[in-house]
PDB file of the backbone (N, CA, C, O) and the ligand in Angstrom, with CONECT records:
HET     ZN  A 101       1
ATOM      1  N   MET A   1       0.831  -1.205   0.000  1.00  0.00           N
ATOM      2  CA  MET A   1       0.000   0.000   0.000  1.00  0.00           C
ATOM      3  C   MET A   1       0.866   1.255   0.000  1.00  0.00           C
ATOM      4  O   MET A   1       1.859   1.345   0.722  1.00  0.00           O
ATOM      5  N   THR A   2       0.481   2.190  -0.799  1.00  0.00           N
ATOM      6  CA  THR A   2       1.160   3.479  -0.779  1.00  0.00           C
ATOM      7  C   THR A   2       0.396   4.428   0.128  1.00  0.00           C
ATOM      8  O   THR A   2      -0.708   4.121   0.578  1.00  0.00           O
ATOM      9  N   ALA A   3       0.976   5.553   0.384  1.00  0.00           N
ATOM     10  CA  ALA A   3       0.300   6.557   1.201  1.00  0.00           C
ATOM     11  C   ALA A   3      -0.961   7.026   0.482  1.00  0.00           C
ATOM     12  O   ALA A   3      -1.000   7.083  -0.747  1.00  0.00           O
ATOM     13  N   PRO A   4      -1.986   7.358   1.255  1.00  0.00           N
ATOM     14  CA  PRO A   4      -3.206   7.843   0.616  1.00  0.00           C
ATOM     15  C   PRO A   4      -2.941   9.151  -0.120  1.00  0.00           C
ATOM     16  O   PRO A   4      -2.088   9.935   0.296  1.00  0.00           O
ATOM     17  N   PRO A   5      -3.660   9.388  -1.201  1.00  0.00           N
ATOM     18  CA  PRO A   5      -3.485  10.668  -1.902  1.00  0.00           C
ATOM     19  C   PRO A   5      -3.874  11.834  -1.004  1.00  0.00           C
ATOM     20  O   PRO A   5      -4.618  11.688  -0.034  1.00  0.00           O
ATOM     21  N   CYS A   6      -3.350  12.978  -1.361  1.00  0.00           N
ATOM     22  CA  CYS A   6      -3.583  14.157  -0.524  1.00  0.00           C
ATOM     23  C   CYS A   6      -5.063  14.419  -0.311  1.00  0.00           C
ATOM     24  O   CYS A   6      -5.467  14.919   0.739  1.00  0.00           O
ATOM     25  N   ALA A   7      -5.869  14.081  -1.306  1.00  0.00           N
ATOM     26  CA  ALA A   7      -7.293  14.389  -1.229  1.00  0.00           C
ATOM     27  C   ALA A   7      -8.011  13.573  -0.162  1.00  0.00           C
ATOM     28  O   ALA A   7      -9.115  13.931   0.247  1.00  0.00           O
ATOM     29  N   SER A   8      -7.398  12.473   0.298  1.00  0.00           N
ATOM     30  CA  SER A   8      -8.049  11.668   1.328  1.00  0.00           C
ATOM     31  C   SER A   8      -7.204  11.567   2.593  1.00  0.00           C
ATOM     32  O   SER A   8      -7.532  10.818   3.512  1.00  0.00           O
ATOM     33  N   ALA A   9      -6.127  12.319   2.629  1.00  0.00           N
ATOM     34  CA  ALA A   9      -5.277  12.308   3.823  1.00  0.00           C
ATOM     35  C   ALA A   9      -6.008  12.992   4.976  1.00  0.00           C
ATOM     36  O   ALA A   9      -6.811  13.897   4.752  1.00  0.00           O
ATOM     37  N   PRO A  10      -5.735  12.567   6.198  1.00  0.00           N
ATOM     38  CA  PRO A  10      -6.356  13.213   7.355  1.00  0.00           C
ATOM     39  C   PRO A  10      -5.958  14.682   7.428  1.00  0.00           C
ATOM     40  O   PRO A  10      -4.825  15.050   7.121  1.00  0.00           O
ATOM     41  N   LEU A  11      -6.904  15.506   7.836  1.00  0.00           N
ATOM     42  CA  LEU A  11      -6.610  16.934   7.948  1.00  0.00           C
ATOM     43  C   LEU A  11      -5.920  17.226   9.276  1.00  0.00           C
ATOM     44  O   LEU A  11      -6.263  16.637  10.301  1.00  0.00           O
ATOM     45  N   PRO A  12      -4.952  18.131   9.257  1.00  0.00           N
ATOM     46  CA  PRO A  12      -4.256  18.496  10.500  1.00  0.00           C
ATOM     47  C   PRO A  12      -5.081  19.481  11.314  1.00  0.00           C
ATOM     48  O   PRO A  12      -6.104  19.989  10.855  1.00  0.00           O
ATOM     49  N   GLU A  13      -4.621  19.736  12.521  1.00  0.00           N
ATOM     50  CA  GLU A  13      -5.204  20.809  13.319  1.00  0.00           C
ATOM     51  C   GLU A  13      -4.849  22.147  12.683  1.00  0.00           C
ATOM     52  O   GLU A  13      -3.795  22.301  12.065  1.00  0.00           O
ATOM     53  N   VAL A  14      -5.750  23.110  12.847  1.00  0.00           N
ATOM     54  CA  VAL A  14      -5.465  24.438  12.301  1.00  0.00           C
ATOM     55  C   VAL A  14      -4.351  25.118  13.084  1.00  0.00           C
ATOM     56  O   VAL A  14      -3.633  25.968  12.557  1.00  0.00           O
ATOM     57  N   TYR A  15      -4.214  24.729  14.359  1.00  0.00           N
ATOM     58  CA  TYR A  15      -3.201  25.358  15.196  1.00  0.00           C
ATOM     59  C   TYR A  15      -1.807  24.935  14.753  1.00  0.00           C
ATOM     60  O   TYR A  15      -1.527  23.744  14.624  1.00  0.00           O
ATOM     61  N   GLY A  16      -0.943  25.902  14.523  1.00  0.00           N
ATOM     62  CA  GLY A  16       0.411  25.595  14.134  1.00  0.00           C
ATOM     63  C   GLY A  16       0.577  25.281  12.665  1.00  0.00           C
ATOM     64  O   GLY A  16       1.674  24.943  12.220  1.00  0.00           O
ATOM     65  N   LEU A  17      -0.500  25.389  11.907  1.00  0.00           N
ATOM     66  CA  LEU A  17      -0.399  25.122  10.476  1.00  0.00           C
ATOM     67  C   LEU A  17       0.457  26.208   9.812  1.00  0.00           C
ATOM     68  O   LEU A  17       0.255  27.397  10.058  1.00  0.00           O
ATOM     69  N   PRO A  18       1.409  25.796   8.971  1.00  0.00           N
ATOM     70  CA  PRO A  18       2.231  26.818   8.297  1.00  0.00           C
ATOM     71  C   PRO A  18       1.365  27.772   7.477  1.00  0.00           C
ATOM     72  O   PRO A  18       0.303  27.404   6.977  1.00  0.00           O
ATOM     73  N   TRP A  19       1.843  28.990   7.356  1.00  0.00           N
ATOM     74  CA  TRP A  19       1.073  30.010   6.656  1.00  0.00           C
ATOM     75  C   TRP A  19       0.755  29.578   5.234  1.00  0.00           C
ATOM     76  O   TRP A  19      -0.344  29.830   4.739  1.00  0.00           O
ATOM     77  N   GLU A  20       1.706  28.931   4.576  1.00  0.00           N
ATOM     78  CA  GLU A  20       1.485  28.536   3.186  1.00  0.00           C
ATOM     79  C   GLU A  20       0.282  27.599   3.062  1.00  0.00           C
ATOM     80  O   GLU A  20      -0.449  27.634   2.073  1.00  0.00           O
ATOM     81  N   GLN A  21       0.094  26.772   4.074  1.00  0.00           N
ATOM     82  CA  GLN A  21      -1.017  25.817   4.015  1.00  0.00           C
ATOM     83  C   GLN A  21      -2.326  26.462   4.451  1.00  0.00           C
ATOM     84  O   GLN A  21      -3.369  26.215   3.845  1.00  0.00           O
ATOM     85  N   SER A  22      -2.283  27.278   5.485  1.00  0.00           N
ATOM     86  CA  SER A  22      -3.514  27.892   5.965  1.00  0.00           C
ATOM     87  C   SER A  22      -4.030  28.946   5.001  1.00  0.00           C
ATOM     88  O   SER A  22      -5.208  29.299   5.044  1.00  0.00           O
ATOM     89  N   SER A  23      -3.164  29.453   4.132  1.00  0.00           N
ATOM     90  CA  SER A  23      -3.597  30.466   3.168  1.00  0.00           C
ATOM     91  C   SER A  23      -3.928  29.855   1.818  1.00  0.00           C
ATOM     92  O   SER A  23      -4.295  30.567   0.883  1.00  0.00           O
ATOM     93  N   GLY A  24      -3.798  28.527   1.710  1.00  0.00           N
ATOM     94  CA  GLY A  24      -4.157  27.870   0.467  1.00  0.00           C
ATOM     95  C   GLY A  24      -3.080  27.891  -0.592  1.00  0.00           C
ATOM     96  O   GLY A  24      -3.339  27.563  -1.749  1.00  0.00           O
ATOM     97  N   ARG A  25      -1.872  28.272  -0.211  1.00  0.00           N
ATOM     98  CA  ARG A  25      -0.782  28.313  -1.196  1.00  0.00           C
ATOM     99  C   ARG A  25      -0.043  26.996  -1.300  1.00  0.00           C
ATOM    100  O   ARG A  25       0.682  26.760  -2.267  1.00  0.00           O
ATOM    101  N   ALA A  26      -0.220  26.145  -0.319  1.00  0.00           N
ATOM    102  CA  ALA A  26       0.469  24.860  -0.349  1.00  0.00           C
ATOM    103  C   ALA A  26      -0.511  23.760   0.046  1.00  0.00           C
ATOM    104  O   ALA A  26      -1.484  23.997   0.761  1.00  0.00           O
ATOM    105  N   CYS A  27      -0.231  22.556  -0.435  1.00  0.00           N
ATOM    106  CA  CYS A  27      -1.077  21.406  -0.126  1.00  0.00           C
ATOM    107  C   CYS A  27      -1.119  21.177   1.382  1.00  0.00           C
ATOM    108  O   CYS A  27      -0.085  21.153   2.049  1.00  0.00           O
ATOM    109  N   VAL A  28      -2.335  21.008   1.908  1.00  0.00           N
ATOM    110  CA  VAL A  28      -2.476  20.834   3.349  1.00  0.00           C
ATOM    111  C   VAL A  28      -1.956  19.471   3.801  1.00  0.00           C
ATOM    112  O   VAL A  28      -1.657  19.269   4.978  1.00  0.00           O
ATOM    113  N   ALA A  29      -1.853  18.547   2.860  1.00  0.00           N
ATOM    114  CA  ALA A  29      -1.418  17.198   3.229  1.00  0.00           C
ATOM    115  C   ALA A  29       0.089  17.024   3.091  1.00  0.00           C
ATOM    116  O   ALA A  29       0.738  16.508   4.000  1.00  0.00           O
ATOM    117  N   CYS A  30       0.655  17.452   1.956  1.00  0.00           N
ATOM    118  CA  CYS A  30       2.072  17.178   1.722  1.00  0.00           C
ATOM    119  C   CYS A  30       2.920  18.444   1.731  1.00  0.00           C
ATOM    120  O   CYS A  30       4.148  18.367   1.770  1.00  0.00           O
ATOM    121  N   GLY A  31       2.272  19.613   1.696  1.00  0.00           N
ATOM    122  CA  GLY A  31       3.029  20.852   1.814  1.00  0.00           C
ATOM    123  C   GLY A  31       3.634  21.362   0.524  1.00  0.00           C
ATOM    124  O   GLY A  31       4.343  22.368   0.524  1.00  0.00           O
ATOM    125  N   LYS A  32       3.358  20.671  -0.588  1.00  0.00           N
ATOM    126  CA  LYS A  32       3.887  21.145  -1.863  1.00  0.00           C
ATOM    127  C   LYS A  32       3.134  22.387  -2.324  1.00  0.00           C
ATOM    128  O   LYS A  32       1.935  22.520  -2.078  1.00  0.00           O
ATOM    129  N   PRO A  33       3.846  23.301  -2.997  1.00  0.00           N
ATOM    130  CA  PRO A  33       3.164  24.489  -3.530  1.00  0.00           C
ATOM    131  C   PRO A  33       2.087  24.080  -4.529  1.00  0.00           C
ATOM    132  O   PRO A  33       2.283  23.180  -5.345  1.00  0.00           O
ATOM    133  N   LEU A  34       0.953  24.756  -4.448  1.00  0.00           N
ATOM    134  CA  LEU A  34      -0.155  24.442  -5.340  1.00  0.00           C
ATOM    135  C   LEU A  34      -0.182  25.410  -6.502  1.00  0.00           C
ATOM    136  O   LEU A  34       0.149  26.586  -6.359  1.00  0.00           O
ATOM    137  N   THR A  35      -0.577  24.905  -7.644  1.00  0.00           N
ATOM    138  CA  THR A  35      -0.769  25.774  -8.802  1.00  0.00           C
ATOM    139  C   THR A  35      -2.220  25.641  -9.242  1.00  0.00           C
ATOM    140  O   THR A  35      -3.126  25.883  -8.445  1.00  0.00           O
ATOM    141  N   ALA A  36      -2.455  25.268 -10.474  1.00  0.00           N
ATOM    142  CA  ALA A  36      -3.820  25.134 -10.955  1.00  0.00           C
ATOM    143  C   ALA A  36      -4.388  23.781 -10.556  1.00  0.00           C
ATOM    144  O   ALA A  36      -3.655  22.802 -10.422  1.00  0.00           O
ATOM    145  N   GLY A  37      -5.700  23.739 -10.367  1.00  0.00           N
ATOM    146  CA  GLY A  37      -6.367  22.463 -10.145  1.00  0.00           C
ATOM    147  C   GLY A  37      -6.368  21.982  -8.715  1.00  0.00           C
ATOM    148  O   GLY A  37      -6.673  20.818  -8.454  1.00  0.00           O
ATOM    149  N   ALA A  38      -6.033  22.852  -7.787  1.00  0.00           N
ATOM    150  CA  ALA A  38      -6.050  22.452  -6.384  1.00  0.00           C
ATOM    151  C   ALA A  38      -7.473  22.093  -5.963  1.00  0.00           C
ATOM    152  O   ALA A  38      -8.448  22.666  -6.449  1.00  0.00           O
ATOM    153  N   VAL A  39      -7.564  21.142  -5.059  1.00  0.00           N
ATOM    154  CA  VAL A  39      -8.865  20.662  -4.607  1.00  0.00           C
ATOM    155  C   VAL A  39      -9.118  21.182  -3.197  1.00  0.00           C
ATOM    156  O   VAL A  39      -8.267  21.052  -2.317  1.00  0.00           O
ATOM    157  N   SER A  40     -10.282  21.765  -2.989  1.00  0.00           N
ATOM    158  CA  SER A  40     -10.612  22.266  -1.658  1.00  0.00           C
ATOM    159  C   SER A  40     -10.880  21.112  -0.711  1.00  0.00           C
ATOM    160  O   SER A  40     -11.597  20.173  -1.056  1.00  0.00           O
ATOM    161  N   ARG A  41     -10.306  21.180   0.482  1.00  0.00           N
ATOM    162  CA  ARG A  41     -10.600  20.200   1.532  1.00  0.00           C
ATOM    163  C   ARG A  41     -11.566  20.789   2.549  1.00  0.00           C
ATOM    164  O   ARG A  41     -11.778  20.217   3.618  1.00  0.00           O
ATOM    165  N   GLY A  42     -12.142  21.918   2.216  1.00  0.00           N
ATOM    166  CA  GLY A  42     -13.075  22.526   3.145  1.00  0.00           C
ATOM    167  C   GLY A  42     -12.357  23.385   4.181  1.00  0.00           C
ATOM    168  O   GLY A  42     -11.221  23.813   3.975  1.00  0.00           O
ATOM    169  N   HIS A  43     -13.037  23.627   5.289  1.00  0.00           N
ATOM    170  CA  HIS A  43     -12.503  24.529   6.293  1.00  0.00           C
ATOM    171  C   HIS A  43     -12.045  23.781   7.538  1.00  0.00           C
ATOM    172  O   HIS A  43     -12.693  22.845   8.006  1.00  0.00           O
ATOM    173  N   LEU A  44     -10.920  24.222   8.048  1.00  0.00           N
ATOM    174  CA  LEU A  44     -10.494  23.766   9.369  1.00  0.00           C
ATOM    175  C   LEU A  44     -11.067  24.743  10.385  1.00  0.00           C
ATOM    176  O   LEU A  44     -10.956  25.960  10.242  1.00  0.00           O
ATOM    177  N   ARG A  45     -11.683  24.173  11.412  1.00  0.00           N
ATOM    178  CA  ARG A  45     -12.296  25.031  12.425  1.00  0.00           C
ATOM    179  C   ARG A  45     -11.315  25.325  13.534  1.00  0.00           C
ATOM    180  O   ARG A  45     -10.686  24.426  14.091  1.00  0.00           O
ATOM    181  N   GLY A  46     -11.201  26.568  13.836  1.00  0.00           N
ATOM    182  CA  GLY A  46     -10.329  26.947  14.939  1.00  0.00           C
ATOM    183  C   GLY A  46     -10.894  28.167  15.637  1.00  0.00           C
ATOM    184  O   GLY A  46     -11.607  28.963  15.027  1.00  0.00           O
ATOM    185  N   ARG A  47     -10.583  28.314  16.903  1.00  0.00           N
ATOM    186  CA  ARG A  47     -11.088  29.454  17.651  1.00  0.00           C
ATOM    187  C   ARG A  47     -10.098  29.777  18.756  1.00  0.00           C
ATOM    188  O   ARG A  47      -9.614  28.883  19.451  1.00  0.00           O
ATOM    189  N   HIS A  48      -9.807  31.035  18.909  1.00  0.00           N
ATOM    190  CA  HIS A  48      -8.906  31.472  19.972  1.00  0.00           C
ATOM    191  C   HIS A  48      -9.563  32.641  20.661  1.00  0.00           C
ATOM    192  O   HIS A  48      -9.484  33.777  20.195  1.00  0.00           O
ATOM    193  N   GLY A  49     -10.224  32.352  21.793  1.00  0.00           N
ATOM    194  CA  GLY A  49     -10.984  33.396  22.450  1.00  0.00           C
ATOM    195  C   GLY A  49     -12.110  33.847  21.535  1.00  0.00           C
ATOM    196  O   GLY A  49     -12.908  33.033  21.069  1.00  0.00           O
ATOM    197  N   VAL A  50     -12.171  35.144  21.283  1.00  0.00           N
ATOM    198  CA  VAL A  50     -13.229  35.666  20.427  1.00  0.00           C
ATOM    199  C   VAL A  50     -12.846  35.598  18.957  1.00  0.00           C
ATOM    200  O   VAL A  50     -13.659  35.907  18.085  1.00  0.00           O
ATOM    201  N   HIS A  51     -11.624  35.200  18.681  1.00  0.00           N
ATOM    202  CA  HIS A  51     -11.144  35.204  17.304  1.00  0.00           C
ATOM    203  C   HIS A  51     -11.456  33.875  16.628  1.00  0.00           C
ATOM    204  O   HIS A  51     -11.100  32.811  17.134  1.00  0.00           O
ATOM    205  N   VAL A  52     -12.112  33.946  15.498  1.00  0.00           N
ATOM    206  CA  VAL A  52     -12.377  32.749  14.709  1.00  0.00           C
ATOM    207  C   VAL A  52     -11.210  32.533  13.759  1.00  0.00           C
ATOM    208  O   VAL A  52     -10.824  33.423  13.001  1.00  0.00           O
ATOM    209  N   LEU A  53     -10.669  31.345  13.819  1.00  0.00           N
ATOM    210  CA  LEU A  53      -9.468  31.057  13.036  1.00  0.00           C
ATOM    211  C   LEU A  53      -9.752  30.096  11.891  1.00  0.00           C
ATOM    212  O   LEU A  53      -8.832  29.458  11.380  1.00  0.00           O
ATOM    213  N   ASP A  54     -11.000  29.984  11.485  1.00  0.00           N
ATOM    214  CA  ASP A  54     -11.323  29.062  10.399  1.00  0.00           C
ATOM    215  C   ASP A  54     -10.533  29.420   9.145  1.00  0.00           C
ATOM    216  O   ASP A  54     -10.437  30.586   8.763  1.00  0.00           O
ATOM    217  N   VAL A  55      -9.983  28.417   8.530  1.00  0.00           N
ATOM    218  CA  VAL A  55      -9.268  28.632   7.275  1.00  0.00           C
ATOM    219  C   VAL A  55      -9.713  27.592   6.268  1.00  0.00           C
ATOM    220  O   VAL A  55     -10.031  26.460   6.632  1.00  0.00           O
ATOM    221  N   GLU A  56      -9.737  27.979   4.995  1.00  0.00           N
ATOM    222  CA  GLU A  56     -10.016  27.014   3.941  1.00  0.00           C
ATOM    223  C   GLU A  56      -8.701  26.423   3.481  1.00  0.00           C
ATOM    224  O   GLU A  56      -7.744  27.146   3.207  1.00  0.00           O
ATOM    225  N   VAL A  57      -8.662  25.112   3.397  1.00  0.00           N
ATOM    226  CA  VAL A  57      -7.405  24.452   3.015  1.00  0.00           C
ATOM    227  C   VAL A  57      -7.591  23.698   1.708  1.00  0.00           C
ATOM    228  O   VAL A  57      -8.701  23.314   1.339  1.00  0.00           O
ATOM    229  N   TRP A  58      -6.475  23.496   1.021  1.00  0.00           N
ATOM    230  CA  TRP A  58      -6.488  22.917  -0.315  1.00  0.00           C
ATOM    231  C   TRP A  58      -5.453  21.810  -0.404  1.00  0.00           C
ATOM    232  O   TRP A  58      -4.522  21.744   0.399  1.00  0.00           O
ATOM    233  N   CYS A  59      -5.627  20.948  -1.381  1.00  0.00           N
ATOM    234  CA  CYS A  59      -4.639  19.883  -1.563  1.00  0.00           C
ATOM    235  C   CYS A  59      -4.376  19.672  -3.045  1.00  0.00           C
ATOM    236  O   CYS A  59      -5.046  20.240  -3.907  1.00  0.00           O
ATOM    237  N   CYS A  60      -3.375  18.833  -3.316  1.00  0.00           N
ATOM    238  CA  CYS A  60      -3.024  18.502  -4.680  1.00  0.00           C
ATOM    239  C   CYS A  60      -4.224  17.889  -5.402  1.00  0.00           C
ATOM    240  O   CYS A  60      -5.028  17.189  -4.784  1.00  0.00           O
ATOM    241  N   PRO A  61      -4.349  18.145  -6.696  1.00  0.00           N
ATOM    242  CA  PRO A  61      -5.487  17.605  -7.456  1.00  0.00           C
ATOM    243  C   PRO A  61      -5.484  16.095  -7.525  1.00  0.00           C
ATOM    244  O   PRO A  61      -6.538  15.478  -7.370  1.00  0.00           O
ATOM    245  N   GLU A  62      -4.341  15.479  -7.752  1.00  0.00           N
ATOM    246  CA  GLU A  62      -4.287  14.032  -7.897  1.00  0.00           C
ATOM    247  C   GLU A  62      -2.942  13.523  -7.412  1.00  0.00           C
ATOM    248  O   GLU A  62      -1.961  14.267  -7.417  1.00  0.00           O
ATOM    249  N   PRO A  63      -2.882  12.284  -7.000  1.00  0.00           N
ATOM    250  CA  PRO A  63      -1.580  11.718  -6.638  1.00  0.00           C
ATOM    251  C   PRO A  63      -0.656  11.703  -7.827  1.00  0.00           C
ATOM    252  O   PRO A  63      -1.063  11.430  -8.957  1.00  0.00           O
ATOM    253  N   GLU A  64       0.596  12.003  -7.549  1.00  0.00           N
ATOM    254  CA  GLU A  64       1.563  12.021  -8.644  1.00  0.00           C
ATOM    255  C   GLU A  64       1.854  10.605  -9.116  1.00  0.00           C
ATOM    256  O   GLU A  64       1.992   9.677  -8.320  1.00  0.00           O
ATOM    257  N   GLU A  65       1.942  10.469 -10.410  1.00  0.00           N
ATOM    258  CA  GLU A  65       2.301   9.171 -10.982  1.00  0.00           C
ATOM    259  C   GLU A  65       3.636   9.315 -11.681  1.00  0.00           C
ATOM    260  O   GLU A  65       3.782  10.086 -12.630  1.00  0.00           O
ATOM    261  N   THR A  66       4.583   8.578 -11.208  1.00  0.00           N
ATOM    262  CA  THR A  66       5.921   8.695 -11.792  1.00  0.00           C
ATOM    263  C   THR A  66       6.303   7.404 -12.499  1.00  0.00           C
ATOM    264  O   THR A  66       7.397   7.306 -13.056  1.00  0.00           O
TER     265      THR A  66
HETATM  266 ZN    ZN A 101      -0.278  17.212  -1.710  1.00  0.00          ZN2+
END
């Protein structure tokens, strides 16, 4: 078995997520920079006091085939 593709990988906690991932610039699963065709993984829910930290995260469109 290989690792699951990014689109089905477990989502991390929003806390401590690198900026590139929380801003949708990098895959939330593998951390690679995203270009066209990124797939939305929905929102990670986070809250810090009165501040809502929800972020929309994205992942690679498909597993790489080499
Ligand atoms: Zn990825």
